[in-house]
C-alpha positions as a LaTeX table, in Angstrom:
\begin{tabular}{lrrr}
\hline
Residue & $x$ (\AA) & $y$ (\AA) & $z$ (\AA) \\
\hline
Unk1 & 85.66 & $-26.41$ & 29.64 \\
Unk2 & 82.05 & $-27.09$ & 29.42 \\
Unk3 & 80.99 & $-28.78$ & 26.13 \\
Unk4 & 77.49 & $-28.39$ & 24.85 \\
Unk5 & 74.35 & $-30.39$ & 22.74 \\
Unk6 & 73.60 & $-28.92$ & 19.70 \\
Unk7 & 70.83 & $-29.70$ & 17.40 \\
Unk8 & 71.00 & $-28.71$ & 13.71 \\
Unk9 & 67.69 & $-29.20$ & 11.79 \\
Unk10 & 68.14 & $-29.60$ & 8.28 \\
Unk11 & 71.17 & $-31.16$ & 6.73 \\
Unk12 & 71.20 & $-29.57$ & 3.77 \\
Unk13 & 74.33 & $-27.50$ & 2.68 \\
Unk14 & 73.74 & $-24.84$ & 5.48 \\
Unk15 & 72.73 & $-26.95$ & 8.15 \\
Unk16 & 75.95 & $-29.09$ & 7.15 \\
Unk17 & 78.39 & $-26.52$ & 7.41 \\
Unk18 & 77.06 & $-24.73$ & 10.86 \\
Unk19 & 77.22 & $-28.27$ & 11.88 \\
Unk20 & 80.94 & $-28.56$ & 10.86 \\
Unk21 & 81.52 & $-25.18$ & 12.54 \\
Unk22 & 80.07 & $-26.21$ & 15.54 \\
Unk23 & 82.21 & $-29.30$ & 15.72 \\
Unk24 & 85.22 & $-26.85$ & 14.97 \\
Unk25 & 85.07 & $-24.01$ & 17.29 \\
Unk26 & 81.49 & $-24.60$ & 19.09 \\
Unk27 & 83.32 & $-26.21$ & 22.24 \\
Unk28 & 80.89 & $-29.42$ & 21.09 \\
Unk29 & 80.40 & $-32.86$ & 23.06 \\
Unk30 & 77.96 & $-33.62$ & 20.66 \\
Unk31 & 76.02 & $-32.42$ & 18.01 \\
Unk32 & 72.57 & $-33.82$ & 16.60 \\
Unk33 & 71.94 & $-33.65$ & 12.80 \\
Unk34 & 68.41 & $-33.87$ & 12.21 \\
Unk35 & 66.46 & $-34.25$ & 8.83 \\
Unk36 & 63.49 & $-35.66$ & 7.32 \\
Unk37 & 65.64 & $-37.51$ & 4.86 \\
Unk38 & 67.68 & $-40.33$ & 6.87 \\
Unk39 & 69.97 & $-40.14$ & 3.56 \\
Unk40 & 70.56 & $-36.82$ & 4.33 \\
Unk41 & 71.03 & $-36.76$ & 7.86 \\
Unk42 & 74.01 & $-39.83$ & 7.73 \\
Unk43 & 75.86 & $-37.91$ & 4.59 \\
Unk44 & 76.22 & $-34.97$ & 6.73 \\
Unk45 & 77.47 & $-36.75$ & 9.91 \\
Unk46 & 80.09 & $-38.85$ & 7.58 \\
Unk47 & 81.55 & $-35.81$ & 5.93 \\
Unk48 & 81.58 & $-33.49$ & 9.53 \\
Unk49 & 83.14 & $-36.93$ & 11.12 \\
Unk50 & 85.51 & $-36.75$ & 7.55 \\
Unk51 & 86.93 & $-33.09$ & 8.51 \\
Unk52 & 87.39 & $-34.06$ & 12.63 \\
Unk53 & 90.15 & $-36.76$ & 12.02 \\
Unk54 & 92.73 & $-34.46$ & 13.08 \\
Unk55 & 90.99 & $-33.48$ & 16.22 \\
Unk56 & 92.23 & $-34.71$ & 19.82 \\
Unk57 & 88.68 & $-33.95$ & 21.34 \\
Unk58 & 86.17 & $-36.22$ & 20.36 \\
Unk59 & 82.73 & $-34.77$ & 18.89 \\
Unk60 & 79.83 & $-37.24$ & 18.99 \\
Unk61 & 77.81 & $-36.90$ & 15.11 \\
Unk62 & 74.12 & $-38.33$ & 15.92 \\
Unk63 & 71.99 & $-38.33$ & 12.54 \\
Unk64 & 68.37 & $-38.28$ & 13.18 \\
Unk65 & 65.57 & $-38.82$ & 11.02 \\
Unk66 & 63.05 & $-36.38$ & 12.13 \\
Unk67 & 59.79 & $-35.23$ & 10.93 \\
Unk68 & 59.67 & $-30.91$ & 11.89 \\
Unk69 & 56.19 & $-31.10$ & 10.98 \\
Unk70 & 55.96 & $-32.96$ & 14.29 \\
Unk71 & 55.78 & $-30.87$ & 17.17 \\
Unk72 & 55.90 & $-33.08$ & 19.94 \\
Unk73 & 58.86 & $-34.93$ & 18.12 \\
Unk74 & 60.86 & $-31.86$ & 18.01 \\
Unk75 & 60.00 & $-30.59$ & 21.83 \\
Unk76 & 62.01 & $-34.43$ & 22.28 \\
Unk77 & 65.01 & $-33.68$ & 20.50 \\
Unk78 & 65.59 & $-30.36$ & 21.60 \\
Unk79 & 65.03 & $-31.02$ & 25.15 \\
Unk80 & 68.65 & $-31.49$ & 26.91 \\
Unk81 & 70.37 & $-29.37$ & 24.45 \\
Unk82 & 72.54 & $-26.03$ & 25.03 \\
Unk83 & 71.55 & $-24.45$ & 21.44 \\
Unk84 & 69.77 & $-25.62$ & 18.69 \\
Unk85 & 69.49 & $-24.24$ & 14.59 \\
Unk86 & 66.85 & $-24.68$ & 12.40 \\
Unk87 & 68.50 & $-24.68$ & 9.03 \\
Unk88 & 65.22 & $-25.68$ & 7.31 \\
Unk89 & 62.85 & $-23.03$ & 5.35 \\
Unk90 & 61.39 & $-19.98$ & 7.05 \\
Unk91 & 57.92 & $-21.86$ & 7.49 \\
Unk92 & 59.10 & $-24.06$ & 10.10 \\
Unk93 & 60.49 & $-21.23$ & 12.17 \\
Unk94 & 57.61 & $-20.14$ & 14.32 \\
Unk95 & 56.50 & $-23.59$ & 15.17 \\
Unk96 & 60.15 & $-24.67$ & 16.33 \\
Unk97 & 60.61 & $-21.50$ & 18.16 \\
Unk98 & 57.18 & $-22.41$ & 20.32 \\
Unk99 & 59.10 & $-26.04$ & 20.73 \\
Unk100 & 62.60 & $-24.27$ & 21.41 \\
Unk101 & 61.01 & $-22.30$ & 24.68 \\
Unk102 & 59.03 & $-25.37$ & 26.03 \\
Unk103 & 62.29 & $-27.14$ & 25.81 \\
Unk104 & 64.50 & $-24.49$ & 27.24 \\
Unk105 & 66.82 & $-25.15$ & 24.62 \\
Unk106 & 68.44 & $-21.98$ & 22.78 \\
Unk107 & 67.46 & $-21.31$ & 19.38 \\
Unk108 & 68.25 & $-19.27$ & 15.93 \\
Unk109 & 67.34 & $-19.64$ & 12.30 \\
Unk110 & 68.29 & $-18.87$ & 9.01 \\
Unk111 & 65.26 & $-16.76$ & 8.45 \\
Unk112 & 64.60 & $-13.75$ & 5.66 \\
Unk113 & 60.98 & $-13.69$ & 6.25 \\
Unk114 & 60.13 & $-10.67$ & 8.20 \\
Unk115 & 56.67 & $-11.59$ & 8.97 \\
Unk116 & 57.83 & $-14.84$ & 10.45 \\
Unk117 & 61.00 & $-12.84$ & 12.48 \\
Unk118 & 57.82 & $-10.26$ & 13.39 \\
Unk119 & 55.68 & $-13.57$ & 14.87 \\
Unk120 & 58.35 & $-15.03$ & 16.58 \\
Unk121 & 59.06 & $-11.49$ & 18.44 \\
Unk122 & 55.74 & $-12.11$ & 20.22 \\
Unk123 & 56.96 & $-15.14$ & 22.01 \\
Unk124 & 59.74 & $-12.81$ & 24.04 \\
Unk125 & 58.60 & $-13.19$ & 27.54 \\
Unk126 & 57.72 & $-16.52$ & 27.38 \\
Unk127 & 61.06 & $-17.29$ & 26.16 \\
Unk128 & 62.52 & $-14.76$ & 29.17 \\
Unk129 & 60.51 & $-17.00$ & 31.30 \\
Unk130 & 62.51 & $-20.30$ & 30.54 \\
Unk131 & 65.40 & $-18.63$ & 30.10 \\
Unk132 & 65.85 & $-19.15$ & 26.14 \\
Unk133 & 67.62 & $-17.48$ & 23.55 \\
Unk134 & 66.16 & $-16.90$ & 20.58 \\
Unk135 & 67.86 & $-15.12$ & 17.37 \\
Unk136 & 66.33 & $-15.48$ & 14.51 \\
Unk137 & 67.42 & $-14.30$ & 10.94 \\
Unk138 & 71.30 & $-15.97$ & 11.34 \\
Unk139 & 72.12 & $-16.60$ & 7.72 \\
Unk140 & 74.36 & $-14.42$ & 5.45 \\
Unk141 & 71.77 & $-11.80$ & 4.67 \\
Unk142 & 69.88 & $-11.21$ & 7.05 \\
Unk143 & 72.57 & $-12.39$ & 9.54 \\
Unk144 & 76.01 & $-11.86$ & 8.54 \\
Unk145 & 74.87 & $-8.67$ & 6.48 \\
Unk146 & 73.20 & $-7.26$ & 9.80 \\
Unk147 & 75.78 & $-7.31$ & 12.04 \\
Unk148 & 77.98 & $-5.49$ & 9.22 \\
Unk149 & 75.44 & $-3.17$ & 9.15 \\
Unk150 & 75.34 & $-2.68$ & 13.35 \\
Unk151 & 78.87 & $-2.37$ & 13.19 \\
Unk152 & 78.87 & 0.23 & 10.04 \\
Unk153 & 76.24 & 2.06 & 12.59 \\
Unk154 & 78.44 & 2.06 & 15.72 \\
Unk155 & 81.10 & 3.63 & 13.86 \\
Unk156 & 79.09 & 7.15 & 13.30 \\
Unk157 & 78.02 & 8.91 & 16.84 \\
Unk158 & 74.65 & 10.60 & 14.82 \\
Unk159 & 73.96 & 8.23 & 11.63 \\
Unk160 & 71.77 & 9.01 & 9.05 \\
Unk161 & 71.79 & 7.28 & 6.21 \\
Unk162 & 72.72 & 3.78 & 5.53 \\
Unk163 & 73.12 & 1.91 & 2.41 \\
Unk164 & 73.88 & $-2.47$ & 2.00 \\
Unk165 & 74.92 & $-3.89$ & $-0.83$ \\
Unk166 & 75.17 & $-7.89$ & $-0.53$ \\
Unk167 & 75.07 & $-10.88$ & $-2.58$ \\
Unk168 & 76.55 & $-14.38$ & $-3.23$ \\
Unk169 & 78.51 & $-14.87$ & $-7.06$ \\
Unk170 & 80.33 & $-17.47$ & $-8.68$ \\
Unk171 & 83.18 & $-17.01$ & $-9.98$ \\
Unk172 & 82.23 & $-18.18$ & $-13.60$ \\
Unk173 & 79.26 & $-16.63$ & $-14.58$ \\
Unk174 & 77.64 & $-17.89$ & $-17.49$ \\
Unk175 & 74.36 & $-17.56$ & $-19.62$ \\
Unk176 & 71.64 & $-17.79$ & $-19.23$ \\
Unk177 & 71.15 & $-16.32$ & $-16.16$ \\
Unk178 & 74.99 & $-15.40$ & $-14.67$ \\
Unk179 & 74.43 & $-17.04$ & $-11.49$ \\
Unk180 & 74.86 & $-20.11$ & $-10.12$ \\
Unk181 & 72.83 & $-21.36$ & $-6.76$ \\
Unk182 & 74.27 & $-22.12$ & $-3.20$ \\
Unk183 & 71.09 & $-21.98$ & $-1.11$ \\
Unk184 & 67.26 & $-23.13$ & $-1.55$ \\
Unk185 & 65.55 & $-22.13$ & $-4.58$ \\
Unk186 & 62.57 & $-21.16$ & $-2.57$ \\
Unk187 & 64.84 & $-18.51$ & $-0.63$ \\
Unk188 & 65.74 & $-16.87$ & $-4.34$ \\
Unk189 & 62.51 & $-16.99$ & $-5.58$ \\
Unk190 & 61.03 & $-15.21$ & $-2.54$ \\
Unk191 & 63.96 & $-12.33$ & $-2.94$ \\
Unk192 & 62.86 & $-12.00$ & $-6.38$ \\
Unk193 & 59.01 & $-11.57$ & $-5.70$ \\
Unk194 & 58.37 & $-10.61$ & $-1.90$ \\
Unk195 & 57.97 & $-7.37$ & $-0.38$ \\
Unk196 & 61.53 & $-5.10$ & 0.28 \\
Unk197 & 61.03 & $-2.85$ & 3.48 \\
Unk198 & 63.40 & $-0.08$ & 3.34 \\
Unk199 & 63.45 & 3.55 & 5.23 \\
Unk200 & 62.93 & 6.81 & 3.98 \\
Unk201 & 62.18 & 10.05 & 5.48 \\
Unk202 & 62.55 & 7.68 & 8.66 \\
Unk203 & 59.29 & 5.60 & 8.10 \\
Unk204 & 58.95 & 2.44 & 6.85 \\
Unk205 & 58.43 & 1.95 & 3.20 \\
Unk206 & 57.37 & $-1.08$ & 0.75 \\
Unk207 & 59.56 & $-1.27$ & $-2.25$ \\
Unk208 & 58.89 & $-3.64$ & $-5.34$ \\
Unk209 & 61.79 & $-6.39$ & $-5.54$ \\
Unk210 & 63.48 & $-5.53$ & $-9.00$ \\
Unk211 & 63.45 & $-2.09$ & $-8.19$ \\
Unk212 & 65.76 & 0.79 & $-6.95$ \\
Unk213 & 68.41 & $-0.78$ & $-9.68$ \\
Unk214 & 71.91 & 0.70 & $-10.04$ \\
Unk215 & 75.21 & $-0.18$ & $-11.45$ \\
Unk216 & 78.25 & $-0.56$ & $-8.60$ \\
Unk217 & 81.71 & $-0.78$ & $-8.78$ \\
Unk218 & 83.58 & $-3.47$ & $-6.97$ \\
Unk219 & 87.40 & $-4.42$ & $-6.75$ \\
Unk220 & 88.70 & $-7.56$ & $-9.33$ \\
Unk221 & 87.41 & $-10.28$ & $-9.66$ \\
Unk222 & 83.87 & $-8.85$ & $-9.43$ \\
Unk223 & 84.30 & $-5.37$ & $-11.15$ \\
Unk224 & 80.78 & $-3.36$ & $-12.15$ \\
Unk225 & 77.57 & $-5.19$ & $-10.62$ \\
Unk226 & 74.07 & $-4.38$ & $-10.94$ \\
Unk227 & 72.48 & $-3.94$ & $-7.52$ \\
Unk228 & 68.23 & $-3.57$ & $-7.19$ \\
Unk229 & 65.88 & $-4.30$ & $-4.20$ \\
Unk230 & 65.33 & $-7.39$ & $-3.11$ \\
Unk231 & 62.81 & $-9.49$ & $-0.08$ \\
Unk232 & 64.12 & $-10.24$ & 3.26 \\
Unk233 & 67.46 & $-9.29$ & 3.35 \\
Unk234 & 66.85 & $-6.12$ & 5.91 \\
Unk235 & 64.64 & $-7.82$ & 7.84 \\
Unk236 & 63.69 & $-6.08$ & 11.18 \\
Unk237 & 66.24 & $-3.63$ & 10.17 \\
Unk238 & 63.71 & $-0.84$ & 8.95 \\
Unk239 & 61.49 & $-1.27$ & 12.20 \\
Unk240 & 64.11 & $-1.43$ & 14.46 \\
Unk241 & 65.62 & 1.91 & 13.58 \\
Unk242 & 62.70 & 3.58 & 11.77 \\
Unk243 & 62.85 & 7.13 & 13.39 \\
Unk244 & 66.36 & 6.88 & 13.93 \\
Unk245 & 67.79 & 6.79 & 10.60 \\
Unk246 & 66.40 & 8.77 & 7.55 \\
Unk247 & 67.23 & 6.64 & 4.81 \\
Unk248 & 67.98 & 2.80 & 4.68 \\
Unk249 & 68.58 & 0.83 & 1.28 \\
Unk250 & 68.94 & $-2.78$ & 0.52 \\
Unk251 & 69.92 & $-4.37$ & $-2.34$ \\
Unk252 & 71.52 & $-7.53$ & $-3.44$ \\
Unk253 & 73.95 & $-7.46$ & $-6.11$ \\
Unk254 & 74.27 & $-9.73$ & $-9.54$ \\
Unk255 & 76.33 & $-9.43$ & $-12.60$ \\
Unk256 & 74.66 & $-7.53$ & $-15.50$ \\
Unk257 & 72.48 & $-8.90$ & $-17.54$ \\
Unk258 & 70.67 & $-10.99$ & $-14.36$ \\
Unk259 & 68.13 & $-8.32$ & $-13.54$ \\
Unk260 & 66.54 & $-7.89$ & $-16.81$ \\
Unk261 & 66.26 & $-11.91$ & $-17.49$ \\
Unk262 & 64.61 & $-12.11$ & $-13.88$ \\
Unk263 & 62.42 & $-8.90$ & $-14.26$ \\
Unk264 & 61.14 & $-10.88$ & $-18.00$ \\
Unk265 & 60.33 & $-14.01$ & $-16.23$ \\
Unk266 & 58.46 & $-11.93$ & $-13.58$ \\
Unk267 & 56.83 & $-10.25$ & $-15.81$ \\
Unk268 & 55.61 & $-12.87$ & $-17.68$ \\
Unk269 & 53.95 & $-14.19$ & $-14.44$ \\
Unk270 & 56.53 & $-17.30$ & $-13.72$ \\
Unk271 & 57.02 & $-16.28$ & $-10.00$ \\
Unk272 & 53.07 & $-15.98$ & $-9.33$ \\
Unk273 & 52.02 & $-18.23$ & $-6.40$ \\
Unk274 & 48.58 & $-18.32$ & $-8.06$ \\
Unk275 & 47.75 & $-21.77$ & $-9.58$ \\
Unk276 & 46.97 & $-21.88$ & $-13.34$ \\
Unk277 & 45.27 & $-24.85$ & $-14.74$ \\
Unk278 & 47.55 & $-26.93$ & $-17.35$ \\
Unk279 & 46.36 & $-30.00$ & $-18.91$ \\
Unk280 & 43.62 & $-30.48$ & $-16.53$ \\
Unk281 & 45.98 & $-29.76$ & $-13.46$ \\
Unk282 & 46.18 & $-27.34$ & $-11.19$ \\
Unk283 & 50.40 & $-25.83$ & $-11.34$ \\
Unk284 & 51.37 & $-22.68$ & $-9.51$ \\
Unk285 & 54.03 & $-21.07$ & $-11.65$ \\
Unk286 & 56.27 & $-20.91$ & $-9.26$ \\
Unk287 & 56.53 & $-24.20$ & $-8.13$ \\
Unk288 & 57.15 & $-24.64$ & $-11.92$ \\
Unk289 & 60.32 & $-21.89$ & $-11.55$ \\
Unk290 & 61.46 & $-23.15$ & $-9.06$ \\
Unk291 & 61.77 & $-26.87$ & $-10.41$ \\
Unk292 & 63.43 & $-25.55$ & $-13.82$ \\
Unk293 & 65.99 & $-23.11$ & $-11.64$ \\
Unk294 & 67.26 & $-25.55$ & $-9.24$ \\
Unk295 & 69.28 & $-28.15$ & $-11.62$ \\
Unk296 & 70.22 & $-25.08$ & $-13.94$ \\
Unk297 & 71.76 & $-23.03$ & $-11.30$ \\
Unk298 & 73.30 & $-25.99$ & $-9.45$ \\
Unk299 & 74.83 & $-27.37$ & $-12.34$ \\
Unk300 & 77.02 & $-30.13$ & $-12.13$ \\
Unk301 & 80.44 & $-28.98$ & $-11.72$ \\
Unk302 & 81.65 & $-27.89$ & $-7.90$ \\
Unk303 & 80.50 & $-24.19$ & $-7.43$ \\
Unk304 & 83.15 & $-21.72$ & $-6.94$ \\
Unk305 & 81.72 & $-18.39$ & $-5.13$ \\
Unk306 & 82.45 & $-15.56$ & $-3.50$ \\
Unk307 & 80.47 & $-13.69$ & $-1.00$ \\
Unk308 & 80.63 & $-9.59$ & $-0.46$ \\
Unk309 & 78.72 & $-7.27$ & 1.46 \\
Unk310 & 79.83 & $-3.40$ & 1.32 \\
Unk311 & 77.76 & $-1.30$ & 3.89 \\
Unk312 & 77.89 & 2.44 & 3.41 \\
Unk313 & 76.78 & 4.58 & 6.93 \\
Unk314 & 77.06 & 8.34 & 6.69 \\
Unk315 & 76.24 & 11.13 & 9.49 \\
Unk316 & 77.41 & 13.31 & 11.91 \\
Unk317 & 80.41 & 12.96 & 14.11 \\
Unk318 & 81.91 & 15.95 & 16.04 \\
Unk319 & 80.11 & 18.51 & 14.35 \\
Unk320 & 81.30 & 17.02 & 11.01 \\
Unk321 & 80.04 & 14.85 & 7.71 \\
Unk322 & 81.70 & 11.50 & 7.89 \\
Unk323 & 80.76 & 8.34 & 6.04 \\
Unk324 & 81.07 & 5.08 & 7.47 \\
Unk325 & 82.52 & 1.98 & 5.42 \\
Unk326 & 82.77 & $-1.36$ & 6.32 \\
Unk327 & 83.71 & $-4.69$ & 3.17 \\
Unk328 & 83.84 & $-8.46$ & 3.56 \\
Unk329 & 84.85 & $-10.19$ & 0.78 \\
Unk330 & 84.79 & $-14.23$ & 1.57 \\
Unk331 & 85.78 & $-16.87$ & $-0.89$ \\
Unk332 & 84.81 & $-20.32$ & $-1.11$ \\
Unk333 & 87.21 & $-22.91$ & 0.57 \\
Unk334 & 88.01 & $-25.63$ & $-1.70$ \\
Unk335 & 90.37 & $-27.41$ & 0.72 \\
Unk336 & 87.38 & $-28.17$ & 2.99 \\
Unk337 & 84.72 & $-28.30$ & 0.37 \\
Unk338 & 82.69 & $-25.47$ & 1.49 \\
Unk339 & 81.03 & $-23.11$ & $-0.68$ \\
Unk340 & 81.27 & $-19.46$ & 0.23 \\
Unk341 & 77.59 & $-18.98$ & 1.11 \\
Unk342 & 78.27 & $-22.17$ & 3.29 \\
Unk343 & 80.47 & $-20.17$ & 5.27 \\
Unk344 & 78.40 & $-16.88$ & 5.27 \\
Unk345 & 75.23 & $-18.49$ & 6.13 \\
Unk346 & 76.09 & $-22.05$ & 8.06 \\
Unk347 & 79.20 & $-20.50$ & 10.07 \\
Unk348 & 76.99 & $-17.61$ & 10.75 \\
Unk349 & 74.47 & $-19.64$ & 12.21 \\
Unk350 & 77.08 & $-21.54$ & 14.33 \\
Unk351 & 78.66 & $-18.29$ & 15.46 \\
Unk352 & 75.18 & $-17.41$ & 17.00 \\
Unk353 & 74.42 & $-20.60$ & 18.44 \\
Unk354 & 77.63 & $-21.13$ & 20.06 \\
Unk355 & 77.29 & $-17.37$ & 21.61 \\
Unk356 & 73.68 & $-18.65$ & 23.75 \\
Unk357 & 75.35 & $-21.70$ & 24.40 \\
Unk358 & 77.81 & $-19.66$ & 26.28 \\
Unk359 & 75.00 & $-17.63$ & 27.96 \\
Unk360 & 76.71 & $-14.51$ & 25.62 \\
Unk361 & 72.79 & $-13.42$ & 24.28 \\
Unk362 & 69.94 & $-12.47$ & 27.27 \\
Unk363 & 66.86 & $-14.70$ & 27.43 \\
Unk364 & 64.07 & $-13.49$ & 25.25 \\
Unk365 & 63.03 & $-13.32$ & 21.84 \\
Unk366 & 65.60 & $-10.56$ & 19.60 \\
Unk367 & 66.30 & $-9.07$ & 16.57 \\
Unk368 & 69.68 & $-9.88$ & 15.09 \\
Unk369 & 71.01 & $-6.15$ & 14.75 \\
Unk370 & 70.31 & $-5.81$ & 18.77 \\
Unk371 & 70.96 & $-9.11$ & 19.78 \\
Unk372 & 74.86 & $-9.99$ & 18.86 \\
Unk373 & 76.93 & $-7.69$ & 19.10 \\
Unk374 & 78.87 & $-6.40$ & 16.57 \\
Unk375 & 82.39 & $-6.39$ & 17.73 \\
Unk376 & 82.45 & $-9.84$ & 19.15 \\
Unk377 & 81.05 & $-11.09$ & 15.99 \\
Unk378 & 83.59 & $-9.73$ & 13.77 \\
Unk379 & 86.22 & $-11.53$ & 16.08 \\
Unk380 & 84.84 & $-14.78$ & 15.31 \\
Unk381 & 84.50 & $-14.20$ & 11.51 \\
Unk382 & 88.67 & $-12.98$ & 11.80 \\
Unk383 & 88.84 & $-16.76$ & 13.74 \\
Unk384 & 87.45 & $-18.26$ & 10.38 \\
Unk385 & 89.50 & $-16.26$ & 8.27 \\
Unk386 & 87.07 & $-13.83$ & 6.92 \\
Unk387 & 88.21 & $-10.77$ & 6.67 \\
Unk388 & 85.98 & $-7.38$ & 7.24 \\
Unk389 & 87.34 & $-4.27$ & 6.48 \\
Unk390 & 86.66 & $-0.80$ & 8.02 \\
Unk391 & 87.25 & 2.54 & 7.55 \\
Unk392 & 85.40 & 6.52 & 8.65 \\
Unk393 & 85.83 & 8.97 & 5.63 \\
Unk394 & 86.10 & 12.73 & 7.20 \\
Unk395 & 83.27 & 13.78 & 4.13 \\
Unk396 & 83.85 & 17.50 & 5.40 \\
Unk397 & 87.20 & 17.79 & 4.38 \\
Unk398 & 86.69 & 16.04 & 0.71 \\
Unk399 & 83.47 & 17.01 & $-0.57$ \\
Unk400 & 84.01 & 15.24 & $-3.73$ \\
Unk401 & 83.95 & 11.80 & $-1.64$ \\
Unk402 & 80.70 & 12.65 & $-0.60$ \\
Unk403 & 78.57 & 10.05 & $-2.59$ \\
Unk404 & 80.35 & 6.51 & $-2.86$ \\
Unk405 & 82.16 & 5.21 & $-6.19$ \\
Unk406 & 78.97 & 4.13 & $-8.78$ \\
Unk407 & 78.33 & 3.86 & $-12.41$ \\
\hline
\end{tabular}
């Protein structure tokens, strides 16, 4: 069996979860855990090692302190690796893409910023020449949700409309925001303030984040949730399916009461990036908001959470109106010490990194929805105990079911 050398850039929650999954299921011989903090890299290596004691095959875990702003350092780190994961904020990903291509190392990242992904796509020719695969947007949404969207599309011969509802939620929602933070706070504020790209009449449109609100019913323990547009979750999907789908809408879900609170903060300017002067000091309101939200939303107790993804794709099959329904509900794993968001984000990146190391993804820089085979991907989720259900409904036979059940 071929065994691989991986590099994980970033030793936070998602990078650590990705490293564990690569050690367990990625045919790894070495995993380099790189971080700006020596302490964080070492903690990640020790945590993963503590969960590998029963493995017959030994995996070398190598913590490294790395300045990812230094392209020369990143280049040297990636040389000789079969695949790398950037579990860093999206602002690093363009530079890391350049370094990975030069180093001849396959790369995926957590993405979530369409403008950065589009910039990465400009390097596809050089990636092909180097025999390197680069797949941005390998997180939860975009990432896991993207592949489930591709799965639903593949179930309908002539798709017309696609809707996705997605979110990571605590099992113990508490005021004032009824939410717990399971990923970087900067990603959360970007979701709430950036543009939301969708499709209307086959063309890409920009919707304001926090718009298109609706109530949606889910099975217990979730119940009725509020859903609304957020930035980044669809990423490149609207451009990929421009002119092919008539309508595409992506929404995130939260417990009732959250949206009103966030809309209030946004209306008051708390998400603004424009600095204001306070007691003679320039302060960007968003930085203050992030500093206040992060400890509040992380809390003092372990996070028990669930990730929900629902995709509905309507269209035509054999002259009849049909709807494909794809659903996933993933819970935290207390035995492994992983949140549901870690399983759906870190594991997602690890699945794609292992696919690239094994040569399953063609060289070049490619969007997630076209580069990762959805059936193959779902088989990997199943291998990790993350079940996906699917159903194709003939709407022509039951006109009353043409609309999904909502409040």
